[in-house]
N, C-alpha and C positions, 0 to 999 in steps of 0.2 A: 504495500497499501504506500501511495504517494504522500501522506499526509505528513506535513511539518509538525513540531512541537505546538506552535502558535495556531496551524487549524484546527490540532485537536482539541486543547483547551477551550477554545474559543466555542468549539461548539458539542461540546461533552463528548467527544468520541461518534461524533454521529453529524456529520458536514450537514445533510438534508434537513437536519433538525431547524436550522438556522440562515435558509437560504438567502434571507433578506438581508442579512450583511453585504450580500454581494450583487444586489439589484442592480447597482450603476452601473456595473459592467464596463470593460473597456474603453476606449474612445474608439472602435475601431476603423473607420475612416481616416484618421491619423496615426494612429499608433497600433494597426495591424496589417503587411501586404497582404495584396492580394494571395500569394501561395498561402500565407499562415491564416488567412478566411477561409478557403477552400480547404486546407488541414484540419484546422479545427469543427468545421461542418460536416467531413468527412467523418470525424471520431464522434462526433457528439450521435449524427445519425446512429453510428456502429452501437453507443451507447444505449440509446433507446430503443433500438431493435432486440439488445440483448446479446447481440454478437461480436462485444468489444472481450477481448481476450489482453490484460495488462501485460506488459513484457518485462517490467521492471525499470524500466527506463521511460524519462520524461521523453519525448519528443521538443522540435523546436516549434512553439504555439508562438513565440514573440510575445506582441501585446495579449496575447489572450491566456499568458502560460498561469497567473493567479488564479484564475477562475475555473483551468481548467485542470490545476490542482485540485481544488473545491469541488470539482467533476469523476475528478479519477476518485476521490475518498468517498462522494456517496457511491458511484457505481458499486467501489468494493463493501460498503455498508450494508446496501440497498439494491443492487442492480437497477434495473432502469428506471423504477419506479424512484429510486432516491435522485438519480439524472434528472428525471422529469421536473420533482420539486424544485431541484437550483435552476432549471432551464426558466421554469415559467414564471419567476420571481425576477428573471433578466431580460430587460429590454434588448441590450444587443445582443441576446443570446436569440430569443424572437426573432429578431428581425433576420440577424443572418440565419436560423435555419427557415426563414419565410424567405429568403432567394434576394436580402435588400442590400446587395454588395455589389462593386463594382463588379467582379468576377461572374458573378452569377447573371445580371442583367445587363452588363455591357452597355452603363449608360455612365457618361459623364455626371460626378456631381461635384464637383468644385469649377468655379469660374472667375476673372477678373470681372470688372463691369464694361471695361472695354468690349472683352470677347464676347459677353454675353448680351451686348448690343448688336455685338454687328455679325453673330450667329446667323445661320440658315437653319432655320427649327420647323420642322411639320409643324402642320396645324393641331390642333386641341382635338386628341383622338374619343371617336363617341364608338360605343357599342348601340346605340339608336341617336342618331345625329340629334340635336338641339335637345334632347330629352335625358336619357341614360348614359352619361359619362364613363369613360376608363376610370376605374377608382373602387372606393368603397360609396356603395348606395343604401339607403334605408327607405325601405316601404312601412309606416307605421300609421293604425287606426287603432280604432275601439276592436273590439272581441267580436267575432260573428257580421264583421260587417262585407268581406269577401276579398280580402288580402290572398290569400292563396289562390282564389280563382284569377285574380289580376295578376299574381305572378307565374302561376303554370299559364296561361294565356300568353304571356312574356317567352317563357322558353318554350314554347312549342311554335312560336312565330320564328324565334333565331334557329331552331334546330331543324324546322322544315325541309325541305329539298327546295333550292332556288332560295330561301327565305321566303317568309310569309308576312304577314301584316298585323300590324299591333295598334290599335287603339286608331286606325286609318292609314298609317304612314307604314309604307313599304322597309322591311328592315332584312339585309343582309343575311345569308344562311352564315351556323359556325355551332360550337358542340355548345352541351349543358348539362353540369352535375347539379341534382338538384335533391336535396337533403330534406327529405319531407318528415320529420319527427315528428311529426303529431298526428299523420296518417296511417291510414291502412291501406293495402295492395288494393284491396278493394273499391275503396274511397278514388282513390286515385285513378284506377280503371274506370271510375262512371264517371269523373268528371272530365277525363281524356275522350272519353267516347262524345259524351254532352259536344264539348269542343272540335269533335271531328279532328282527333290528330291523324296524320300519318301514321303509318303504320314502321315506317322508315326513320322517322325523326330521330335525332340523332343528339336526344336526352338521356342520361343514364341517372337513375333514382336510385337512394340510400334512404331507406326509413329508419336505419338506427344509425349514430357516429359517435365515436368517443367526443366528449368534452374537449371545448379547444385548449382549455388550462389542462388537460389530463391526456395529453399527446395527442388529440386531435387536429391540433393545429400542423405538428408536423407529420402527420397521415394529410393534411389536405395537398401538402405542399408537394408530397411525390407522386399523390391522385391526378392532382392538376397536371403536373408536369408530364405524365403518362399518357393523359388522356387529350391533353392539346386542347382544354376547354375556353372557348371563349365567354361564357358565363356561369356563376354560381350561387346557387338558389338557398340560402338556410332558412328553414320554414320550423320554428322561428328560432331567433338569438338566445332566448331566455333557455331553449332546450340545448342548446351545447354550450352550456356555462354548467360547473359545480358550484355548488352553495359556498365555496374557497371565493368564487367571484362574486362582489359584490356591486349590484348593478346600480347602486347610489353613491359608489363610492369612484370619485372622479379619477385617482390613482390606478385604480382596478380595469375600470373600462379605458381609459388613454392608452392604456399597456395592451389590453389585447384589439381593440378598434387600429391602434398604427398597427400591430401585425398585420392584419388583416387587411387595411391598405397596404401596407409593402407590398404584400403576397400578390394583391391585384397589381399592382405599378408594374411589380417583377416581371409578370407573365403579359402585361398588356391585355388585361379583361378586368369584367364588372366583377364584383361581388354585391349581389344583394339581398340584405338583410332585413327580414320581415319581422316587425315589434310593434309594440303596442302605442299605445297615448294613455295617459293620466286621466283626466277627467275631461268631459268631452263639453268644447265650448257652449255656451249658450247662443250664441249668433255666429255667421260665417267670418262676421267681421272680428272677432277677437280669437280667429282660430292661427295657429300660427305652427308650422310643420315640426320648426326643431324645438321652440319651448316645450309642445306641446307631449316631446319625447317623454316615456316611462323611465323615471332614473334620474342620472346623472347628466350634466351637461356636457360632459365628456363626449358624448355619444354625438350630438350634432355638431361638437368642435372641428372633431375629425373626419366624417363623411365630405366627402366630396358633394352630395346630392344627398337630400333631404324631402322626401314623397309623405302626404299624409292625406288620407282618405276619412273625408267629412261626408257624414248626414245629420244635418240639424232636427232639433227633434220636432215630428210632427210634418216632417217633409218628406216627400218621394226622393229630393233629387239630390244626388251625390257628387261632391266634388272633389278632382284630385288636386290637390297643392302645391307645386314644389318650390325648391330653393336650392343652389348649386352656387359651387365657384364660379362656375364658366357658363352661364347663362342667365338670364333672367327670372324671376320668378315665374312661375308656372302656374295657371288656373285652366282647368279642364271641366265641363261639364260631362257628366258619364251616367248611365242608365244600365241598369243589369238586367240582361235577356236570360231571363229562367229557362226558358228553352234548348239555348245555346250553350248555357254557363260562361258567359261572356260577356265582358264591358263593352259597350259600347261610345261613340263621343256621340253626345245629345247636342240638336241644334237646339238652341235656345227657343222657346215661342213664346210670342210677347203679347201684350193683351192692347188692343187698341187704342188706348192712353197713353200705354208705355210706347207705342210706335210711333204715336206723335210728338213724342219727348224725343227720340230719336232724329227724327226727321227733321224736327226744329233746329236738334243742336247740326246736323251733317249741312242744313242750310244757310244758318247764320253762325256756325263756331260758338267758341265758348260764350256761356250768359253765366247768370245768379239764378237761381230758383225762384226769385221774384218776377227776372222777366223771362225765363220758361213759361212759368203759370201763365203769365200774358200772351205768351207767342203760342200757345197750344189752348187758350182758354180752357183753362182747367182751373179748380177752385185751388189755392194754395198748397193749404194742407193735405190735400190729396195728390198733388202735383208734388209735394217735397219726400211723401212715401213713398210714392213709385221711381222718384230719382233716387234711395238710400238703397231700394231692391236691385235697382240696375247698376249701382255702382257695388253692391258685393255681389253680382254676378260678373261684374268687372266688363260692363258694355258699357258704363259710362264713368269717367275719370273723376273726381273731384280735388282740387287745386286749394289747397286751404289759406295759401296768401291771399289770394283773389276772391276767393269765397263762390269762385266759378265753377260752373261743370264744361265737361268735353270731353269728344270721342276719341277714345284710346287710342 
């Protein structure tokens, strides 16, 4: 065993018992070479698979040397489980195993200002242009609102031969890994038949998966590499965590979300997490897809895009609201087709007075509520109520500075 006296004393003979002492990890980008990253990653994977045989000599792990001494001791004491405990609290090791190192992804990670300003960089990559970016994406909503149907619909479109349609938009074909952790095979089959899936759709399903903080993240990295997937769906995020990971703890969530995000970036793919909202907002005007996420703010802070499904009380309309780093806020009216088990874009229907307001704004441009009431010959209070509904539906925009309404 490779433990020093200091290591043994600090852990009471069991280095896996106090892995938090090593949570910081080495500064891998500046303190470890590509060769050291490759050697460390290879050795850790062998340990996690239970296939590592210590030969009594420490290899040249460079910037990873201190961490790997602890990993060696943990492996000797508790095998793969001991190493997993050490890795799970070390963000640097998680990033290494999920592929976020230059050796694994072949991308440049340091620039001068001049180099970055003059570099010929590719445009922002998308899985579904303008909607689903490459990176980490969250789709959340209240329970039983239809999130799984929407995610399954997306997977079917991506996996279709030649690419399918998702919410009226043509998507490029790809491969999908779908972790259906709350479903049975029979339920999935029924929904797929409702959505008229192709039998040769390039989608692989797993109904169980190790928790991310219990070896599942490393398994995902290997599975995604072998399957060359473009989309990973995890339904639901809560089901892929152990009780050790507190969803209300910003540190816990930042670590696991960052590891998933870097896994997505390193494979130029999208990872879609299905999650839940806290309490439903009373009105759509109060809805916020980021703030409404269940648990820590660390979830929304790390994600590259966050979407929320909303159905206000007493209404049949459903809104899909989205916010991302690389696109303006999205607001789509959706309706669920119970026959096909699919969500469809819903063309907003307007009452005659509402249409009159739209027509007046299109003719005259921005106006105050009083001017709109006069132009449409409507009672001012009724006209104001209709304006608020049109604003909520994103058909009319209100400028607080000028107190005027206009067409977006």
